[in-house]
Backbone as CSV, one residue per row, in Angstrom:
resi,resn,N_x,N_y,N_z,CA_x,CA_y,CA_z,C_x,C_y,C_z
1,MET,0.844,-1.190,0.000,0.000,0.000,0.000,0.880,1.242,0.000
2,PRO,0.519,2.270,-0.792,1.293,3.511,-0.785,1.050,4.280,0.502
3,PRO,1.949,5.202,0.849,1.729,6.049,2.025,0.406,6.801,1.925
4,SER,-0.150,7.137,3.076,-1.516,7.661,3.102,-1.621,9.134,2.712
5,LEU,-0.538,9.902,2.847,-0.581,11.335,2.570,0.228,11.633,1.316
6,ALA,-0.372,12.287,0.349,0.291,12.544,-0.931,0.221,14.027,-1.273
7,TYR,1.309,14.510,-1.904,1.397,15.924,-2.270,1.969,16.054,-3.680
8,ARG,1.424,16.999,-4.421,1.932,17.329,-5.749,2.649,18.667,-5.631
9,ILE,3.935,18.674,-5.987,4.753,19.866,-5.799,5.062,20.503,-7.147
10,LYS,4.668,21.759,-7.276,5.077,22.564,-8.431,4.631,23.996,-8.178
11,TYR,4.115,24.626,-9.219,3.734,26.012,-9.106,2.317,26.155,-8.550
12,ASN,1.850,27.363,-8.481,0.554,27.667,-7.900,-0.556,26.882,-8.597
13,PRO,-1.316,26.056,-7.856,-2.391,25.272,-8.494,-3.478,26.147,-9.107
14,ALA,-3.534,27.423,-8.734,-4.517,28.322,-9.350,-4.191,28.592,-10.810
15,ASP,-2.949,28.288,-11.211,-2.527,28.523,-12.597,-2.683,27.279,-13.458
16,ARG,-3.702,26.473,-13.171,-4.002,25.309,-14.012,-5.416,25.447,-14.549
17,ASP,-5.614,24.958,-15.785,-6.937,25.057,-16.385,-7.829,23.935,-15.876
18,GLU,-9.039,23.862,-16.456,-10.013,22.874,-15.979,-9.568,21.443,-16.199
19,ARG,-8.608,21.208,-17.111,-8.083,19.868,-17.339,-6.841,19.580,-16.502
20,GLY,-6.437,20.555,-15.699,-5.280,20.363,-14.839,-3.965,20.748,-15.475
21,HIS,-3.980,21.300,-16.700,-2.754,21.680,-17.391,-2.280,23.054,-16.915
22,TYR,-1.003,23.166,-16.665,-0.443,24.429,-16.185,-0.460,25.472,-17.297
23,ASN,-0.967,26.670,-16.996,-1.022,27.743,-17.990,-0.458,29.049,-17.442
24,GLY,0.390,28.952,-16.417,0.988,30.135,-15.822,2.202,30.611,-16.598
25,ALA,2.911,31.566,-16.008,4.030,32.205,-16.694,5.361,31.501,-16.447
26,GLU,5.420,30.595,-15.488,6.690,29.951,-15.164,7.082,28.938,-16.235
27,ASP,8.387,28.720,-16.376,8.908,27.763,-17.347,8.539,26.347,-16.910
28,THR,8.106,25.520,-17.854,7.744,24.137,-17.529,8.942,23.189,-17.617
29,MET,10.111,23.722,-17.981,11.332,22.925,-17.986,12.187,23.325,-16.791
30,SER,13.044,22.421,-16.356,13.915,22.738,-15.236,14.797,23.929,-15.569
31,ASP,14.936,24.839,-14.604,15.793,26.002,-14.827,17.255,25.706,-14.496
32,HIS,17.538,24.489,-14.008,18.899,24.089,-13.639,19.477,25.076,-12.607
33,GLY,18.598,25.751,-11.879,19.052,26.783,-10.956,18.197,26.877,-9.711
34,PRO,17.679,28.069,-9.362,16.982,28.253,-8.098,15.706,27.430,-7.952
35,VAL,14.922,27.297,-9.024,13.695,26.507,-8.917,14.038,25.034,-8.700
36,GLU,14.997,24.541,-9.460,15.449,23.156,-9.268,15.942,22.951,-7.840
37,ALA,16.724,23.884,-7.324,17.222,23.783,-5.952,16.072,23.786,-4.949
38,ALA,15.018,24.558,-5.241,13.863,24.600,-4.358,13.164,23.243,-4.310
39,TYR,13.029,22.601,-5.478,12.471,21.249,-5.498,13.257,20.325,-4.566
40,LEU,14.582,20.322,-4.712,15.413,19.393,-3.959,15.355,19.686,-2.470
41,GLU,15.375,20.958,-2.102,15.305,21.301,-0.677,13.944,20.943,-0.102
42,GLY,12.893,21.149,-0.891,11.564,20.770,-0.424,11.438,19.275,-0.198
43,ILE,11.946,18.477,-1.139,11.907,17.021,-0.979,12.707,16.606,0.246
44,ALA,13.878,17.224,0.439,14.703,16.903,1.602,13.956,17.210,2.897
45,ALA,13.179,18.298,2.907,12.401,18.637,4.096,11.337,17.579,4.381
46,PHE,10.667,17.090,3.332,9.678,16.024,3.516,10.345,14.746,4.034
47,ALA,11.509,14.399,3.481,12.209,13.194,3.938,12.616,13.321,5.395
48,GLN,13.122,14.490,5.790,13.538,14.682,7.174,12.359,14.566,8.122
49,LYS,11.248,15.199,7.797,10.075,15.147,8.665,9.471,13.747,8.715
50,SER,9.762,12.932,7.702,9.257,11.555,7.676,10.240,10.572,8.311
51,GLY,11.403,11.075,8.746,12.401,10.202,9.367,13.104,9.297,8.375
52,ILE,13.283,9.758,7.144,13.859,8.939,6.075,15.296,9.374,5.813
53,ASP,16.229,8.411,5.794,17.607,8.739,5.411,18.100,7.908,4.236
54,ARG,17.325,6.910,3.821,17.679,6.108,2.654,16.409,5.777,1.881
55,LEU,16.572,5.619,0.551,15.439,5.291,-0.303,15.830,4.175,-1.258
56,GLU,14.854,3.373,-1.646,15.070,2.312,-2.628,14.799,2.830,-4.034
57,ILE,15.646,2.423,-4.952,15.410,2.666,-6.377,14.451,1.588,-6.871
58,ARG,13.364,1.999,-7.501,12.400,1.039,-8.031,12.179,1.287,-9.510
59,GLU,12.126,0.174,-10.273,11.869,0.183,-11.720,12.715,1.230,-12.459
60,PRO,14.033,1.172,-12.288,14.889,2.166,-12.936,14.949,1.978,-14.446
61,GLU,15.154,3.077,-15.132,15.284,3.012,-16.582,16.253,4.081,-17.062
62,VAL,16.649,3.955,-18.314,17.485,4.946,-18.986,16.829,5.279,-20.322
63,THR,17.416,6.191,-21.064,16.832,6.627,-22.330,16.637,5.451,-23.277
64,GLY,15.470,5.392,-23.900,15.183,4.297,-24.810,15.038,4.755,-26.248
65,PHE,14.372,3.908,-27.041,14.165,4.161,-28.473,13.381,5.450,-28.695
66,VAL,12.433,5.717,-27.789,11.625,6.938,-27.863,11.827,7.723,-26.575
67,ASN,12.092,9.015,-26.692,12.282,9.866,-25.530,11.118,10.844,-25.432
68,PHE,10.421,10.839,-24.280,9.263,11.706,-24.102,9.602,12.949,-23.296
69,GLY,10.855,13.143,-22.942,11.230,14.274,-22.114,11.157,15.598,-22.860
70,LEU,11.093,16.680,-22.084,11.058,18.015,-22.672,12.446,18.481,-23.085
71,GLU,13.481,17.916,-22.466,14.853,18.260,-22.807,15.537,17.046,-23.416
72,ALA,16.615,17.297,-24.137,17.343,16.204,-24.772,18.122,15.419,-23.718
73,PRO,18.134,14.078,-23.805,18.935,13.283,-22.877,20.422,13.536,-23.093
74,VAL,21.221,13.156,-22.105,22.668,13.384,-22.174,23.395,12.047,-22.093
75,ASP,24.653,12.033,-22.502,25.473,10.840,-22.357,25.549,10.451,-20.880
76,GLY,25.365,9.175,-20.616,25.400,8.712,-19.231,24.071,8.789,-18.532
77,HIS,23.043,9.384,-19.204,21.676,9.407,-18.685,21.538,10.188,-17.376
78,GLY,22.522,11.023,-17.027,22.460,11.758,-15.773,22.971,10.974,-14.578
79,LEU,23.540,9.796,-14.825,24.017,8.938,-13.736,25.512,9.096,-13.470
80,ALA,26.215,9.846,-14.321,27.660,10.014,-14.151,27.953,10.655,-12.802
81,GLY,28.917,10.087,-12.099,29.264,10.584,-10.780,28.472,9.953,-9.666
82,LEU,27.340,9.354,-9.992,26.523,8.654,-8.995,26.766,7.157,-9.027
83,PHE,26.980,6.621,-10.246,27.194,5.189,-10.431,28.284,5.004,-11.481
84,PRO,28.937,3.832,-11.495,29.957,3.574,-12.523,29.334,3.591,-13.920
85,PRO,30.163,3.693,-14.969,29.635,3.744,-16.341,28.783,2.541,-16.724
86,ASP,29.037,1.377,-16.104,28.217,0.201,-16.423,26.935,0.141,-15.594
87,HIS,26.657,1.211,-14.828,25.425,1.354,-14.035,25.372,0.418,-12.833
88,THR,26.485,-0.173,-12.448,26.507,-0.996,-11.244,25.966,-0.191,-10.064
89,GLY,25.047,-0.783,-9.315,24.448,-0.097,-8.176,23.150,0.593,-8.500
90,TYR,22.850,0.761,-9.789,21.593,1.368,-10.211,20.698,0.248,-10.706
91,TYR,19.919,-0.309,-9.802,19.050,-1.432,-10.149,17.845,-1.448,-9.230
92,ASP,16.840,-2.172,-9.619,15.618,-2.261,-8.841,15.922,-2.853,-7.469
93,GLY,15.572,-2.118,-6.413,15.801,-2.587,-5.053,17.050,-2.040,-4.397
94,ALA,17.924,-1.370,-5.166,19.143,-0.799,-4.582,18.783,0.339,-3.637
95,GLU,19.465,0.405,-2.498,19.254,1.485,-1.558,20.294,2.578,-1.758
96,VAL,19.852,3.830,-1.697,20.761,4.968,-1.807,20.440,5.957,-0.697
97,SER,21.415,6.781,-0.352,21.203,7.813,0.652,20.300,8.903,0.083
98,VAL,19.732,9.711,0.961,18.885,10.807,0.500,19.651,11.769,-0.409
99,PRO,20.934,12.130,-0.106,21.651,13.003,-1.047,21.781,12.414,-2.445
100,VAL,22.037,11.103,-2.559,22.101,10.481,-3.885,20.712,10.479,-4.525
101,ALA,19.683,10.201,-3.736,18.320,10.222,-4.262,17.972,11.604,-4.818
102,LEU,18.428,12.651,-4.135,18.151,14.008,-4.618,18.866,14.283,-5.939
103,GLU,20.058,13.723,-6.118,20.750,13.884,-7.398,20.028,13.135,-8.507
104,LEU,19.422,11.995,-8.170,18.599,11.294,-9.157,17.375,12.133,-9.529
105,VAL,16.780,12.785,-8.533,15.660,13.682,-8.820,16.117,14.814,-9.740
106,ARG,17.310,15.352,-9.495,17.830,16.412,-10.348,17.944,15.938,-11.803
107,ALA,18.492,14.736,-11.980,18.622,14.178,-13.329,17.259,14.010,-13.986
108,MET,16.252,13.607,-13.212,14.912,13.428,-13.769,14.275,14.773,-14.107
109,LEU,14.465,15.771,-13.254,13.925,17.092,-13.552,14.530,17.661,-14.830
110,ARG,15.774,17.301,-15.098,16.461,17.808,-16.288,16.254,16.916,-17.510
111,ASP,15.467,15.837,-17.368,15.233,14.913,-18.492,16.543,14.373,-19.060
112,GLN,17.500,14.061,-18.181,18.807,13.648,-18.682,18.837,12.194,-19.141
113,GLY,17.766,11.454,-18.875,17.677,10.096,-19.401,17.291,9.061,-18.370
114,ALA,17.795,9.201,-17.149,17.460,8.245,-16.092,16.098,8.573,-15.494
115,TRP,15.373,7.533,-15.107,14.104,7.711,-14.389,13.910,6.522,-13.475
116,CYS,13.358,6.770,-12.307,13.033,5.685,-11.373,12.058,6.221,-10.338
117,ARG,11.443,5.311,-9.622,10.713,5.676,-8.416,11.686,5.580,-7.241
118,LEU,11.521,6.464,-6.278,12.326,6.432,-5.064,11.377,6.199,-3.901
119,GLU,11.553,5.093,-3.201,10.565,4.673,-2.225,11.224,4.063,-0.992
120,GLN,10.522,4.121,0.114,10.913,3.409,1.318,9.699,2.632,1.805
121,GLN,9.573,1.418,1.256,8.460,0.521,1.554,7.145,1.284,1.445
122,ASP,6.300,1.232,2.479,5.007,1.911,2.399,4.978,3.157,3.270
123,THR,6.178,3.756,3.514,6.240,4.912,4.399,6.561,6.222,3.688
124,PHE,7.274,6.159,2.547,7.686,7.401,1.901,8.018,7.120,0.438
125,THR,7.578,7.991,-0.468,7.894,7.836,-1.888,8.132,9.200,-2.522
126,VAL,8.975,9.211,-3.549,9.193,10.400,-4.367,9.111,9.966,-5.824
127,HIS,8.247,10.603,-6.588,8.095,10.317,-8.010,8.196,11.634,-8.789
128,VAL,8.886,11.599,-9.909,9.018,12.778,-10.772,8.243,12.511,-12.053
129,GLY,7.307,13.388,-12.366,6.495,13.219,-13.563,7.167,13.789,-14.788
130,TRP,6.730,13.311,-15.972,7.269,13.829,-17.232,6.905,15.301,-17.422
131,ASP,5.910,15.786,-16.653,5.476,17.180,-16.751,6.164,18.063,-15.716
132,GLN,7.234,17.553,-15.090,8.018,18.295,-14.107,7.322,18.426,-12.755
133,TYR,6.171,17.810,-12.578,5.591,17.748,-11.242,6.353,16.718,-10.421
134,VAL,6.498,17.002,-9.128,7.104,16.049,-8.196,6.028,15.616,-7.210
135,TYR,5.937,14.316,-6.984,4.929,13.765,-6.100,5.632,13.140,-4.895
136,VAL,5.306,13.639,-3.708,5.883,13.134,-2.468,4.757,12.543,-1.633
137,CYS,4.952,11.325,-1.164,3.960,10.658,-0.327,4.629,10.225,0.969
138,SER,3.924,10.368,2.088,4.479,10.030,3.389,3.389,9.469,4.280
139,ASP,3.801,8.681,5.266,2.840,8.198,6.253,2.832,9.097,7.484
140,GLN,3.562,10.215,7.417,3.643,11.153,8.525,3.137,12.529,8.088
141,PRO,2.440,13.259,8.986,2.093,14.648,8.674,3.379,15.460,8.491
142,CYS,3.419,16.269,7.480,4.650,17.012,7.159,4.336,18.500,7.011
143,GLU,3.607,19.050,7.990,3.198,20.448,7.886,4.388,21.387,7.746
144,ALA,5.466,21.123,8.511,6.625,22.004,8.438,7.272,21.943,7.054
145,ALA,7.269,20.760,6.433,7.833,20.626,5.088,6.963,21.343,4.068
146,ILE,5.652,21.314,4.258,4.746,22.032,3.360,5.020,23.533,3.434
147,VAL,5.175,24.020,4.663,5.476,25.441,4.858,6.821,25.795,4.220
148,ARG,7.823,24.943,4.441,9.143,25.217,3.898,9.121,25.230,2.368
149,THR,8.382,24.322,1.781,8.265,24.283,0.325,7.645,25.567,-0.203
150,ARG,6.626,26.068,0.514,6.001,27.335,0.092,6.979,28.489,0.222
151,GLU,7.796,28.490,1.292,8.799,29.536,1.461,9.801,29.528,0.303
152,LEU,10.017,28.353,-0.268,10.968,28.212,-1.373,10.368,28.623,-2.717
153,GLY,9.074,28.976,-2.717,8.435,29.439,-3.937,7.627,28.385,-4.670
154,LEU,7.473,27.201,-4.076,6.700,26.124,-4.691,5.491,25.807,-3.820
155,PHE,4.573,25.023,-4.366,3.348,24.667,-3.664,3.291,23.157,-3.488
156,ALA,3.049,22.697,-2.272,2.829,21.276,-1.995,1.328,21.084,-1.819
157,GLU,0.699,20.652,-2.884,-0.763,20.552,-2.939,-1.216,19.154,-2.537
158,PRO,-2.062,19.001,-1.511,-2.548,17.660,-1.142,-3.361,17.029,-2.278
159,ILE,-3.084,15.767,-2.551,-3.825,15.019,-3.566,-4.140,13.634,-3.005
160,THR,-4.919,12.877,-3.745,-5.319,11.550,-3.265,-4.158,10.566,-3.315
161,SER,-3.422,10.538,-4.439,-2.320,9.595,-4.595,-1.436,10.038,-5.750
162,SER,-0.243,9.472,-5.813,0.662,9.770,-6.932,0.217,9.010,-8.172
163,PRO,0.137,9.679,-9.324,-0.218,8.965,-10.560,0.907,8.048,-11.033
164,TYR,2.079,8.131,-10.404,3.209,7.296,-10.796,3.448,6.161,-9.805
165,ALA,2.468,5.911,-8.937,2.581,4.767,-8.040,2.657,3.487,-8.854
166,ALA,3.380,2.502,-8.347,3.591,1.257,-9.086,2.264,0.581,-9.393
167,ASP,2.117,0.127,-10.633,0.936,-0.626,-11.058,1.261,-2.105,-10.938
168,LEU,0.706,-2.735,-9.913,1.000,-4.136,-9.655,-0.080,-5.069,-10.187
169,GLU,-1.026,-4.510,-10.949,-2.131,-5.328,-11.444,-1.671,-6.308,-12.512
170,GLU,-0.817,-5.874,-13.434,-0.375,-6.722,-14.537,1.152,-6.717,-14.591
171,PRO,1.793,-7.588,-13.838,3.260,-7.608,-13.833,3.816,-7.964,-15.197
172,GLU,4.963,-7.359,-15.539,5.579,-7.605,-16.836,6.070,-9.038,-16.947
173,ALA,6.600,-9.555,-15.840,7.063,-10.947,-15.806,6.140,-11.743,-14.893
174,THR,5.744,-12.922,-15.350,4.823,-13.754,-14.568,5.505,-14.975,-13.971
175,GLN,6.778,-15.169,-14.270,7.516,-16.309,-13.727,8.835,-15.821,-13.166
176,ALA,9.146,-16.246,-11.955,10.422,-15.871,-11.349,11.556,-16.685,-11.965
177,ALA,12.735,-16.076,-12.047,13.913,-16.801,-12.540,14.507,-17.602,-11.388
178,ASP,13.740,-18.594,-10.954,14.137,-19.431,-9.817,14.757,-20.727,-10.331
179,GLU,14.972,-21.668,-9.444,15.613,-22.922,-9.851,14.790,-23.664,-10.896
180,GLU,13.476,-23.622,-10.758,12.620,-24.301,-11.740,12.807,-23.687,-13.130
181,PHE,12.879,-22.357,-13.188,13.105,-21.667,-14.461,14.422,-22.122,-15.083
182,TRP,15.496,-22.140,-14.293,16.806,-22.479,-14.844,16.888,-23.953,-15.227
183,GLU,16.151,-24.803,-14.556,16.109,-26.214,-14.963,15.405,-26.368,-16.297
184,GLN,14.375,-25.542,-16.544,13.719,-25.552,-17.858,14.690,-25.115,-18.949
185,VAL,15.472,-24.078,-18.663,16.467,-23.610,-19.637,17.506,-24.695,-19.881
186,ARG,17.973,-25.311,-18.805,18.994,-26.361,-18.938,18.463,-27.536,-19.754
187,ALA,17.194,-27.865,-19.577,16.604,-28.968,-20.338,16.555,-28.641,-21.820
188,GLU,16.262,-27.378,-22.162,16.259,-26.971,-23.564,17.659,-27.069,-24.165
189,LEU,18.663,-26.706,-23.385,20.042,-26.741,-23.884,20.547,-28.163,-24.062
190,ALA,19.931,-29.125,-23.387,20.384,-30.508,-23.473,19.940,-31.175,-24.767
191,ALA,19.254,-30.434,-25.637,18.667,-31.024,-26.852,19.637,-31.730,-27.818
192,PRO,20.847,-31.317,-28.163,21.521,-30.088,-27.705,21.239,-28.922,-28.641
193,GLN,21.283,-27.726,-28.092,21.128,-26.531,-28.898,21.649,-25.346,-28.101
194,MET,21.716,-24.194,-28.772,22.040,-22.951,-28.094,20.777,-22.111,-27.991
195,LEU,20.753,-21.229,-27.022,19.642,-20.311,-26.841,20.187,-18.895,-26.718
196,LEU,19.332,-17.935,-26.980,19.681,-16.526,-26.840,18.973,-15.977,-25.602
197,LEU,19.735,-15.405,-24.690,19.170,-14.838,-23.470,19.230,-13.320,-23.537
198,GLU,18.082,-12.693,-23.406,17.972,-11.235,-23.363,17.889,-10.818,-21.898
199,GLU,18.869,-10.080,-21.434,18.927,-9.625,-20.042,18.654,-8.123,-20.002
200,THR,17.443,-7.745,-19.619,17.104,-6.330,-19.473,17.395,-5.943,-18.039
201,TYR,18.595,-5.447,-17.805,19.018,-5.143,-16.434,18.506,-3.785,-15.965
202,LEU,18.106,-2.924,-16.911,17.363,-1.701,-16.663,16.348,-1.579,-17.790
203,ARG,15.285,-0.869,-17.567,14.397,-0.591,-18.695,15.182,0.164,-19.763
204,ASN,15.113,-0.347,-20.991,15.817,0.225,-22.149,17.314,-0.054,-22.147
205,ALA,17.787,-0.935,-21.300,19.210,-1.309,-21.304,19.293,-2.827,-21.270
206,THR,19.922,-3.398,-22.296,19.894,-4.844,-22.485,21.286,-5.390,-22.749
207,ARG,21.565,-6.557,-22.161,22.744,-7.354,-22.514,22.247,-8.670,-23.101
208,TRP,23.037,-9.216,-24.045,22.658,-10.439,-24.746,23.699,-11.522,-24.483
209,HIS,23.219,-12.754,-24.358,24.108,-13.888,-24.097,23.649,-15.082,-24.936
210,ARG,24.596,-15.749,-25.597,24.291,-17.026,-26.243,24.589,-18.121,-25.231
211,LEU,23.566,-18.868,-24.883,23.665,-19.867,-23.817,24.018,-21.240,-24.373
212,THR,24.900,-21.927,-23.661,25.200,-23.334,-23.911,25.164,-24.055,-22.574
213,GLU,25.182,-25.368,-22.629,25.258,-26.123,-21.379,26.503,-25.745,-20.588
214,ASN,27.589,-25.454,-21.283,28.850,-25.201,-20.608,28.927,-23.821,-19.954
215,ASN,28.258,-22.811,-20.547,28.402,-21.472,-19.979,27.184,-21.007,-19.184
216,LEU,26.168,-21.844,-19.038,24.924,-21.418,-18.399,25.161,-20.890,-16.991
217,ASP,25.891,-21.634,-16.166,26.091,-21.209,-14.783,26.911,-19.929,-14.697
218,THR,27.890,-19.780,-15.587,28.716,-18.571,-15.598,27.890,-17.349,-15.964
219,VAL,27.046,-17.475,-16.996,26.190,-16.365,-17.398,25.216,-16.029,-16.285
220,ARG,24.633,-17.040,-15.696,23.639,-16.814,-14.635,24.249,-16.044,-13.470
221,ALA,25.470,-16.376,-13.094,26.107,-15.739,-11.942,26.395,-14.262,-12.189
222,ALA,26.505,-13.858,-13.446,26.877,-12.475,-13.760,25.681,-11.595,-14.089
223,LEU,24.461,-12.121,-14.020,23.282,-11.334,-14.369,23.037,-10.231,-13.344
224,GLY,22.479,-9.118,-13.808,22.178,-8.008,-12.916,21.050,-8.349,-11.960
225,PRO,21.038,-7.747,-10.765,19.974,-8.000,-9.796,18.610,-7.648,-10.357
226,ARG,17.657,-8.535,-10.189,16.266,-8.325,-10.599,16.126,-7.997,-12.085
227,ALA,17.025,-8.487,-12.894,16.909,-8.262,-14.336,15.687,-8.993,-14.881
228,LEU,15.109,-8.448,-15.939,14.034,-9.122,-16.661,14.675,-10.004,-17.725
229,LEU,14.382,-11.290,-17.697,15.017,-12.248,-18.594,14.011,-12.775,-19.605
230,THR,14.455,-12.868,-20.862,13.650,-13.460,-21.921,14.537,-14.429,-22.696
231,VAL,14.057,-15.645,-22.871,14.822,-16.669,-23.579,14.242,-16.835,-24.978
232,TRP,15.134,-16.744,-25.985,14.744,-16.843,-27.384,15.470,-18.010,-28.050
233,PRO,14.974,-18.458,-29.198,15.776,-19.369,-30.020,17.099,-18.692,-30.381
234,ASP,18.084,-19.493,-30.713,19.419,-18.964,-30.977,19.441,-18.088,-32.232
235,LEU,20.489,-17.299,-32.349,20.720,-16.505,-33.557,20.909,-17.409,-34.769
236,ASP,20.574,-16.872,-35.935,20.675,-17.622,-37.186,21.991,-17.257,-37.877
237,PRO,22.836,-18.234,-38.201,24.091,-17.916,-38.891,23.891,-17.428,-40.324
238,ASP,22.709,-17.642,-40.911,22.425,-17.176,-42.266,21.889,-15.742,-42.191
239,VAL,22.791,-14.778,-42.058,22.396,-13.387,-41.859,21.629,-12.854,-43.063
240,ASP,22.015,-13.250,-44.258,21.321,-12.780,-45.462,19.858,-13.221,-45.450
241,ALA,19.600,-14.434,-45.000,18.224,-14.916,-44.932,17.421,-14.132,-43.902
242,VAL,18.045,-13.770,-42.783,17.364,-12.961,-41.769,16.978,-11.609,-42.359
243,LEU,17.886,-10.990,-43.088,17.594,-9.694,-43.696,16.502,-9.804,-44.754
244,ALA,16.519,-10.877,-45.513,15.530,-11.057,-46.575,14.130,-11.275,-46.014
245,ALA,14.043,-11.789,-44.802,12.741,-12.114,-44.210,12.163,-10.976,-43.378
246,LEU,12.813,-9.822,-43.378,12.321,-8.703,-42.569,10.916,-8.298,-42.994
247,PRO,9.992,-8.108,-42.032,8.657,-7.610,-42.395,8.766,-6.186,-42.912
248,GLU,8.049,-5.878,-43.978,8.235,-4.616,-44.688,7.854,-3.398,-43.862
249,ASP,6.745,-3.465,-43.146,6.203,-2.262,-42.505,6.250,-2.313,-40.988
250,GLU,6.957,-3.258,-40.421,6.963,-3.404,-38.971,8.292,-2.952,-38.383
251,SER,8.209,-2.370,-37.181,9.414,-2.080,-36.421,9.835,-3.341,-35.686
252,VAL,11.131,-3.611,-35.684,11.645,-4.831,-35.065,12.937,-4.516,-34.324
253,ASP,13.302,-5.416,-33.437,14.642,-5.415,-32.856,15.517,-6.312,-33.720
254,PHE,16.589,-5.763,-34.235,17.535,-6.543,-35.024,18.735,-6.838,-34.134
255,VAL,18.981,-8.120,-33.897,20.061,-8.555,-33.011,21.130,-9.217,-33.862
256,ARG,22.391,-8.802,-33.679,23.456,-9.428,-34.469,24.685,-9.644,-33.593
257,GLU,25.413,-10.708,-33.928,26.661,-11.031,-33.239,27.829,-10.678,-34.155
258,ALA,28.694,-9.793,-33.661,29.854,-9.375,-34.446,30.894,-10.485,-34.476
259,ALA,31.893,-10.301,-35.314,32.940,-11.313,-35.464,33.689,-11.562,-34.156
260,ASN,33.733,-10.561,-33.284,34.443,-10.731,-32.006,33.563,-11.315,-30.907
261,GLY,32.325,-11.698,-31.250,31.423,-12.310,-30.289,30.511,-11.346,-29.559
262,THR,30.699,-10.050,-29.760,29.832,-9.053,-29.122,28.444,-9.091,-29.748
263,ILE,27.416,-9.097,-28.914,26.038,-9.138,-29.391,25.367,-7.814,-29.054
264,ARG,24.789,-7.188,-30.057,24.096,-5.921,-29.868,22.774,-5.958,-30.636
265,HIS,21.900,-5.011,-30.288,20.641,-4.928,-31.014,20.347,-3.469,-31.339
266,VAL,19.512,-3.272,-32.330,19.060,-1.946,-32.702,17.589,-2.056,-33.090
267,THR,16.805,-1.070,-32.693,15.396,-1.033,-33.064,15.262,-0.242,-34.359
268,VAL,14.654,-0.856,-35.357,14.564,-0.247,-36.685,13.114,-0.310,-37.159
269,ASP,12.625,0.819,-37.684,11.268,0.796,-38.232,11.306,0.451,-39.717
270,GLY,10.138,0.161,-40.252,10.030,-0.349,-41.616,10.762,0.451,-42.673
271,PRO,10.583,1.788,-42.715,11.218,2.566,-43.784,12.747,2.564,-43.752
272,HIS,13.343,2.131,-42.656,14.797,2.173,-42.542,15.439,0.788,-42.546
273,HIS,14.686,-0.217,-42.970,15.228,-1.570,-42.972,16.468,-1.700,-43.854
274,GLN,16.537,-0.889,-44.910,17.673,-1.018,-45.827,18.996,-0.681,-45.134
275,GLN,18.947,0.052,-44.045,20.169,0.412,-43.326,20.782,-0.788,-42.602
276,LEU,19.990,-1.831,-42.411,20.482,-2.982,-41.661,21.574,-3.730,-42.405
277,ALA,21.584,-3.656,-43.718,22.628,-4.344,-44.480,24.006,-3.831,-44.074
278,THR,24.097,-2.517,-43.818,25.375,-1.948,-43.371,25.693,-2.393,-41.963
279,LEU,24.682,-2.375,-41.073,24.897,-2.794,-39.691,25.279,-4.262,-39.606
280,ALA,24.739,-5.059,-40.510,24.960,-6.498,-40.456,26.259,-6.927,-41.111
281,ALA,26.946,-6.012,-41.751,28.181,-6.376,-42.440,29.179,-6.993,-41.465
282,GLY,29.645,-8.186,-41.779,30.606,-8.866,-40.939,30.007,-9.651,-39.795
283,ALA,28.682,-9.557,-39.593,28.050,-10.312,-38.510,28.098,-11.801,-38.809
284,ARG,28.298,-12.603,-37.774,28.331,-14.046,-37.990,27.021,-14.743,-37.650
285,ALA,26.066,-13.994,-37.077,24.731,-14.538,-36.803,23.817,-13.374,-36.465
286,ALA,22.500,-13.577,-36.663,21.554,-12.487,-36.419,20.154,-13.053,-36.249
287,CYS,19.241,-12.183,-35.821,17.816,-12.535,-35.779,17.025,-11.248,-35.641
288,THR,15.729,-11.319,-35.882,14.831,-10.195,-35.613,13.822,-10.635,-34.569
289,LEU,13.464,-9.705,-33.683,12.536,-9.999,-32.598,11.420,-8.960,-32.609
290,PRO,10.194,-9.363,-32.293,9.069,-8.427,-32.306,9.135,-7.463,-31.126
291,LEU,8.595,-6.262,-31.316,8.548,-5.273,-30.241,7.294,-5.416,-29.394
292,ALA,6.181,-5.787,-30.006,4.919,-5.878,-29.273,4.969,-6.991,-28.244
293,VAL,4.552,-6.679,-27.024,4.626,-7.646,-25.933,3.810,-8.892,-26.250
294,ASP,2.647,-8.716,-26.873,1.782,-9.882,-27.129,2.320,-10.764,-28.260
295,GLU,3.384,-10.320,-28.938,4.006,-11.145,-29.974,5.294,-11.802,-29.482
296,ARG,5.666,-11.528,-28.237,6.932,-12.030,-27.726,6.727,-13.366,-27.030
């Protein structure tokens, strides 16, 4: 259950139209300055009044094929200086201090590419909306934080709940990657055959592995915490046949293995399929995968 008290933080709620859209004079993008600092100080005040010193990262993501932000994403997705370049430590369930959480909020306000929910079980949450609204929820009355936020030039407006609260009705994965799952994978490999493992260690960030009986345990041990795993048939060594079979008008994920064994993918829409011949040059195996969840 989410915390019982929820607040929407931004500009004066009187400057919204009947549909709730902001129509005031303030900039709807982060100013990278005093207003941004006011957001962070206000959130820190809510965390302090709620007795929070650490927050969990939930459902983290980085810039994907489509970017809905108001500003252009940056290299590193806004995570540089907070986490290593390979994003170690930035995963679902990782705990961070409030100062690190505030830097993540800064990156989200600036649309730098990273996005996540910041939560502490059912006692405190911070969510940043694509519209630059910040939603803070707490199980404690935070009157002093509300006052402080107003002093900073922002409004903490009471609302029923955060629109970015986790939707647990339809989970993306319906099977845990437990021992039973890995025994099923091992049984498939005993055919004998190879399989392709898609490891989505962050939303929009994927690593690929060709699985064999011999490397299964090694690959499994190196997977990111709480990664979303999808097992596919192996790559096809007949790359020309894969290219020839591309659907004309559909967007697909094109996965190819380079001569050095590196596996990468690119999302390509129908009108740009001809570009894949250049990308596939020198590849020793490839495949195409559907984007629609119901086709996967």
